[in-house]
C-alpha positions as CSV (number, residue, x, y, z in Angstrom):
1,M,-188.2,23.7,-197.2
2,A,-188.5,23.0,-200.9
3,D,-187.8,26.8,-201.5
4,A,-184.3,26.8,-199.9
5,P,-182.3,25.7,-202.9
6,E,-184.1,28.1,-205.1
7,N,-183.4,31.0,-202.7
8,E,-179.7,30.0,-202.5
9,D,-179.5,30.1,-206.4
10,E,-181.2,33.5,-206.4
11,A,-178.6,34.7,-203.8
12,V,-175.8,33.4,-206.1
13,V,-177.3,35.1,-209.1
14,D,-177.6,38.4,-207.1
15,V,-174.0,38.2,-206.0
16,A,-172.8,37.6,-209.5
17,A,-174.8,40.6,-210.7
18,L,-173.4,42.7,-207.9
19,E,-169.9,41.6,-208.8
20,R,-170.6,42.6,-212.4
21,E,-171.8,46.0,-211.2
22,G,-168.6,46.4,-209.2
23,D,-166.5,45.5,-212.3
24,I,-168.3,48.0,-214.5
25,A,-168.0,50.7,-211.8
26,A,-164.3,49.9,-211.2
27,D,-163.6,50.3,-215.0
28,Y,-165.5,53.6,-215.0
29,I,-163.7,55.0,-212.0
30,E,-160.4,53.8,-213.3
31,G,-161.0,55.8,-216.5
32,L,-161.9,58.9,-214.5
33,L,-158.8,58.6,-212.4
34,D,-156.7,58.3,-215.6
35,I,-158.3,61.3,-217.2
36,A,-157.9,63.4,-214.0
37,D,-154.3,62.0,-213.5
38,F,-155.0,60.8,-210.0
39,D,-153.3,57.7,-208.5
40,G,-155.4,55.2,-206.7
41,D,-156.0,51.6,-206.3
42,I,-159.5,50.1,-206.7
43,D,-161.0,47.5,-204.4
44,M,-164.3,45.8,-205.0
45,D,-166.5,43.9,-202.7
46,V,-170.2,43.0,-202.1
47,E,-171.6,44.3,-198.9
48,G,-175.1,43.1,-198.1
49,D,-177.3,43.8,-201.1
50,R,-175.0,46.2,-202.9
51,A,-171.6,46.4,-204.7
52,L,-168.9,48.4,-202.9
53,V,-166.1,50.0,-204.8
54,S,-163.4,51.7,-202.9
55,V,-160.6,53.9,-204.2
56,V,-157.5,54.1,-202.0
57,G,-154.5,56.3,-202.5
58,A,-152.6,59.3,-201.2
59,T,-154.0,62.3,-203.1
60,L,-157.8,61.8,-203.2
61,D,-159.2,64.7,-201.1
62,E,-160.2,66.5,-204.3
63,L,-162.4,63.5,-205.2
64,I,-164.2,63.6,-201.8
65,G,-164.8,67.4,-201.6
66,D,-166.3,69.3,-198.7
67,N,-168.5,67.0,-196.6
68,G,-168.3,64.4,-199.4
69,E,-170.2,66.4,-202.1
70,V,-167.8,65.4,-204.9
71,L,-167.9,61.8,-203.7
72,E,-171.7,61.8,-203.9
73,A,-171.6,63.2,-207.4
74,L,-169.1,60.6,-208.5
75,Q,-171.2,57.9,-207.0
76,E,-174.2,59.0,-209.0
77,L,-172.2,59.2,-212.2
78,T,-170.9,55.7,-211.5
79,R,-174.4,54.4,-210.9
80,L,-175.5,55.9,-214.2
81,A,-172.6,54.2,-216.0
82,V,-173.6,50.9,-214.5
83,H,-177.2,51.5,-215.4
84,R,-176.2,52.3,-219.0
85,S,-174.3,49.1,-219.2
86,T,-176.7,46.7,-217.4
87,G,-180.0,48.3,-217.9
88,N,-180.7,47.9,-214.2
89,R,-180.8,50.6,-211.5
90,S,-177.7,50.3,-209.3
91,R,-177.4,50.8,-205.5
92,L,-173.6,50.7,-205.7
93,M,-171.7,52.4,-202.9
94,L,-168.5,54.3,-203.8
95,D,-165.9,55.1,-201.1
96,I,-162.8,57.2,-201.7
97,G,-159.9,57.3,-199.3
98,G,-162.0,55.6,-196.5
99,F,-164.3,58.6,-196.2
100,R,-167.5,56.7,-196.0
101,D,-166.1,54.1,-193.6
102,S,-164.9,56.8,-191.2
103,R,-168.2,58.7,-191.7
104,R,-170.1,55.5,-191.0
105,K,-168.4,55.2,-187.6
106,A,-169.1,58.8,-186.7
107,L,-172.7,58.5,-187.7
108,S,-173.2,55.3,-185.7
109,R,-172.1,57.4,-182.7
110,V,-174.6,60.1,-183.7
111,G,-177.3,57.4,-183.7
112,A,-176.2,56.0,-180.4
113,D,-176.1,59.5,-178.8
114,A,-179.6,60.2,-180.1
115,V,-180.9,56.9,-178.7
116,E,-179.4,57.8,-175.3
117,A,-180.9,61.3,-175.4
118,V,-184.4,59.9,-176.3
119,R,-184.2,57.2,-173.6
120,K,-183.2,59.8,-171.0
121,S,-185.8,62.4,-172.0
122,G,-188.6,60.2,-173.3
123,E,-189.1,62.8,-176.1
124,V,-188.8,62.6,-179.9
125,K,-185.5,63.8,-181.2
126,P,-185.1,65.2,-184.7
127,L,-181.5,65.3,-186.1
128,E,-179.8,67.6,-188.6
129,P,-180.4,67.1,-192.3
130,M,-178.3,64.3,-193.8
131,T,-177.7,62.5,-197.1
132,P,-179.4,59.2,-197.8
133,F,-176.2,57.3,-196.9
134,E,-175.9,59.2,-193.6
135,R,-179.6,58.6,-192.8
136,K,-179.3,54.9,-193.4
137,V,-176.4,54.6,-191.1
138,V,-178.2,56.4,-188.3
139,H,-181.4,54.4,-188.9
140,D,-179.4,51.2,-188.6
141,A,-177.8,52.4,-185.3
142,V,-181.2,53.3,-183.9
143,A,-182.7,50.0,-184.9
144,A,-179.8,48.1,-183.4
145,A,-180.5,49.9,-180.1
146,G,-184.1,48.8,-180.2
147,L,-185.7,52.2,-181.0
148,R,-187.6,53.4,-184.1
149,S,-186.6,56.2,-186.4
150,E,-188.1,57.7,-189.6
151,S,-186.9,60.2,-192.2
152,E,-188.8,63.4,-192.6
153,G,-188.6,66.5,-194.8
154,E,-187.7,67.0,-198.4
155,E,-184.3,66.7,-200.0
156,P,-181.8,68.2,-199.5
157,N,-183.1,68.9,-196.0
158,R,-184.3,65.4,-195.2
159,Y,-183.5,64.4,-191.6
160,V,-183.9,61.5,-189.1
161,V,-186.3,61.6,-186.2
162,V,-185.8,59.2,-183.3
163,Y,-188.8,58.0,-181.3
164,P,-189.0,56.7,-177.8
165,A,-189.9,53.1,-177.2
166,G,-193.6,52.2,-177.0
């Protein structure tokens, strides 16, 4: 029990560091929006063990791109800006126009459908290639349903495989 206060302090320090990451990222994204002459409001939050920065506005489709490719690139650039400022690797999540949130809901359904198919057939089910974000959401949905999943393959063709129980 003696470790409890120390762990609480570590959690507070981590949250403060994640909030700092969010602030740095928000400043960076705000600068990009200004340069590109896009309107958008920036929201920051801490979700689990990562900072979450969201850009909301009316004309942001160009910043998402087809299947989120531009969003992924902007997220990596933002993580690099945070790393340059803090010296630490960032796991920051960037969302634009609610794309990741709606994608998360759809991917949770993909995971649930895969679980249902595996339970019905009793056979392993490989899914289509996905980004790391997409795979994490599917892994979480599979785990929540009580089954096991793993990522296989090489980027950019890495995919989730869902295994039957037992």
